[in-house]
C-alpha positions in Angstrom: -14.6 29.1 1.0 -14.7 25.2 -0.6 -15.5 24.5 -3.9 -18.7 21.8 -3.6 -15.9 19.3 -5.1 -14.1 19.5 -1.7 -17.6 19.6 -0.1 -19.0 16.4 -1.8 -15.3 14.7 -0.7 -16.0 15.8 2.7 -18.7 14.3 2.8 -17.5 10.4 1.7 -14.6 10.4 3.7 -16.7 11.1 6.8 -19.1 8.6 5.9 -17.0 6.7 4.9 -14.4 6.5 7.6 -17.4 6.7 10.2 -18.4 3.5 8.8 -14.8 2.2 9.2 -14.9 2.8 13.1 -18.1 1.3 13.6 -17.2 -2.2 11.9 -13.7 -2.7 10.9 -12.1 -0.6 12.7 -13.1 -0.9 16.4 -10.7 -2.4 18.0 -9.5 1.2 17.6 -11.8 2.8 19.2 -11.1 0.8 22.6 -14.7 0.6 23.6 -14.9 4.3 22.9 -17.7 6.1 20.7 -15.7 8.3 18.2 -17.5 10.1 16.1 -15.7 12.0 12.8 -16.8 15.7 13.6 -15.6 16.9 10.6 -13.7 15.9 7.4 -11.7 19.8 5.7 -10.3 18.4 2.5 -6.8 20.7 0.5 -8.2 22.7 -3.1 -5.8 20.1 -3.7 -8.2 16.6 -3.0 -4.6 15.6 -1.8 -4.4 16.4 2.3 -7.1 16.1 4.5 -7.9 17.4 8.0 -10.4 14.4 10.4 -11.6 15.6 13.1 -12.3 13.5 15.8 -14.5 13.5 19.2 -13.8 10.8 21.5 -16.0 9.5 24.4 -15.5 9.1 27.5 -11.8 8.9 26.7 -10.7 11.3 29.9 -7.5 11.4 27.1 -8.1 12.3 23.5 -4.8 13.7 22.7 -3.6 10.8 22.9 -6.7 8.9 21.3 -5.7 10.9 18.6 -1.9 10.1 18.4 -2.6 6.6 18.1 -4.9 6.9 15.6 -2.3 9.0 13.6 0.2 5.7 14.7 -2.3 3.8 12.5 -3.2 5.9 9.8 -1.8 3.3 7.5 -4.0 0.6 8.6 -7.0 3.0 8.5 -5.5 4.2 4.3 -5.6 0.1 3.8 -9.4 -0.2 5.1 -10.4 2.9 3.1 -8.9 3.0 -0.4 -10.4 0.0 -1.5 -14.2 1.3 -0.9 -13.4 5.3 -2.1 -10.2 3.8 -4.7 -13.9 4.7 -7.8 -14.2 8.0 -6.9 -10.6 9.2 -6.7 -8.1 8.8 -8.1 -4.5 9.1 -5.0 -6.5 9.1 -1.6 -5.9 12.4 0.1 -3.2 12.1 3.1 -5.3 11.9 5.6 -4.8 13.0 9.2 -6.5 13.3 12.4 -7.0 16.0 15.1 -9.2 16.2 18.2 -11.9 18.3 18.0 -12.6 20.2 20.6 -15.6 22.2 19.7 -17.9 19.6 22.1 -15.8 21.1 25.5 -15.3 24.7 23.8 -18.8 25.3 23.5 -19.8 23.7 27.5 -17.0 25.5 28.3 -18.9 28.4 27.0 -22.1 27.9 28.6 -20.6 27.3 32.4 -19.4 30.8 32.1 -22.9 32.1 30.7 -25.0 33.2 33.5 -28.5 31.8 34.1 
């Protein structure tokens, strides 16, 4: 169960990362629509798992690997926006969010 502080940090990171990908990091999205679907923060607030949905990318895992290669640039752009709320910037790691694919697969399996 997440604490209230973890939930607040998650929402803040989700909002700020979404804005970054729309405006300042659009070159990393390479013409795709990038959605920050979920951010999970560790209890010590030192690590955050960021789940990303990408549309219409054919190979989203390669896209997420590319984001993880450019994590330094993401940190550099994100830190000035959140530095007043944190003592230490959480370490970010991006993951592919396949929940939409999973839901679509279940929908296909269900009889009409």
